[in-house]
Structures are given as C-alpha cells and as structure tokens.
N, C-alpha and C positions, 0 to 999 in steps of 0.2 A: 796491685802491683803496677808501678809505672813502666815506662819504656825500659828495656833490658839490653845490656851489652853482654854477650857471651863470648868468652875468649880463653885461649891458653897462652896468651902473650903477656909475660911479666911487665913489659914496658907499657902496654895499654893499662894494665892494672895499676902501675905506679903513677902514670901521668893523668889518668882519667878518673881516679878514685875520688877526687874532690868535686867533680861535677855531679849535679843532682840527678843521678840516673842509677838504677839498680845494676849490679854487675854480678854475673855468674862466672867465676874464674876457676878453671880446671887445669892446673899446672901439668898434670901427667897425661892429659888426653892428647891424642894425635889430631891432626888437621881433619881427618875423616871422622873421628869420634866427635869432634866439635860440631861438624856438619850433621851428624846423627842427632845430637842434642838439639840443634836448631830445628831439625825436622820434627822432633818430639814436641817442641814448644809450638810449632805451627799447628800440629795436630791438636794441641790443647787450646787453640784459639788465638794465638799471637800472629801478627802480620809482619812480614819482612819489611824493614825500613831501609836496609842496605842490601845490595845484591850479594849473594853468597860467594861469587867468584868476581873479585874486583881488580886483580892485577894481572899482568901478562906473564907472571911467573907461574910455571906449571905446578899443579898441586902436589906432584911427587917431589918437587924440589923444596917447596915451602912447608916448614913444620908448624907455622903459626897461622891461626885463623881467628878473626874477630868479626862478629855480625851483630847488628842492632835490630831488635824486634820491638814491636809496639806493645802497648798494654794488652792484657788478655781480654779477648772479646768472647761473646757467647757462641758465635758460629765460626767455623773454619773458613779461612780465606783461601779459596781454591787457586787463585793466582799465585799466592805465596807457596802453596803446597806444590804446584806444578814447577815453580822455579827451583825450590829446594830439591825436589825429586830429580829434576834434570841435572842440577849441579852435582848431586850425589853420583849419578850415572857417569858424569864426566870424570869426577875424581876417581871412581872405580876403574875407569878405562886406562888410567896411568899405572905403570909399574910401581909398586911400593919400594921405597928406599929407606935405608936405615939412617935416620937423621942424627943418631947418636955420634956418628962419625964426622959430623960437621965441626969445623974449628970454631972456637968461641967468637972469633972475629966474624966469621960467616953468619953465625947465629945472631950476633948483634945487628949486622946489616939486615937480615931477614926480619928481625923484630921491628926495626925502624921502618922498613917498607910496609909491613902490615899496619903499624901504628899510623904512618902517614896516609895510607889508603883510607883509614877509617876516621881519622881525626876531623877532617873537613866535613864529612858527613854528619858526625855527631854534633858539631857546632851548628850546622844548619838545621838539624832536627830539633835542637833545644831552642 
C-alpha cells in the first residue's frame, strides 16, 4: 500500500480522488473517530506525514478531519505514535458538540478549511 489519506471530508474525496494516493473515506465517522483510525494505522506501522491537528479551529467545532500517512513499515514509528496520542488527548479535552445542527453553509465552509489545510501538504508529499 502506498501513502494513504484518511478522511471523513467529502470535498477531499471529490477533489483528491484523481491523485495517485490511496484514500480511506469514512463518511459517517466523527473527527475523533477518524483520529482513532489514524492511531490504529500508526500502530500497524504507518508514519504520520501530516500533523493530526493542523488548523486553529477547535476540534469540537470542526466535524471534518483529514490526515496523510506513509506507506506501511515493519516497525512502529514512536514519534508518530506520541503525536497521535497527544492529539487524541487534546481532542478528548474539548466538550463534544452535535455537528448535525450545523447549517449546510457552515459545513461547506468547514469542509473547505479542512481541504485547504491538507491540499498543500499532499502536493508537497507527492
């Protein structure tokens, strides 16, 4: 498996699907659940290529999350593991919000912010 994008953002799925990179898209997972999937991939030998917390928007406000990981390796990258564990602790420290109540316009804005945060990183990785 080559580098991987893991996301719950439909805009990322739509705009980045043509790039030569594997994508794991989970439409129904929350921000926190995406982070858990990232942690599981790090445990299985992938390395973080993008920081799990990249914007100044608080995790309880942002429903979308996109992270890029490296190809699977034989050993666990402990720097990536520490980074994702610390990010998970940070996300857990925020009060959970019901993102279903966001207006469609707000969701579109948040999808675009997540996409913009990751797009430049993806292009530099490839």
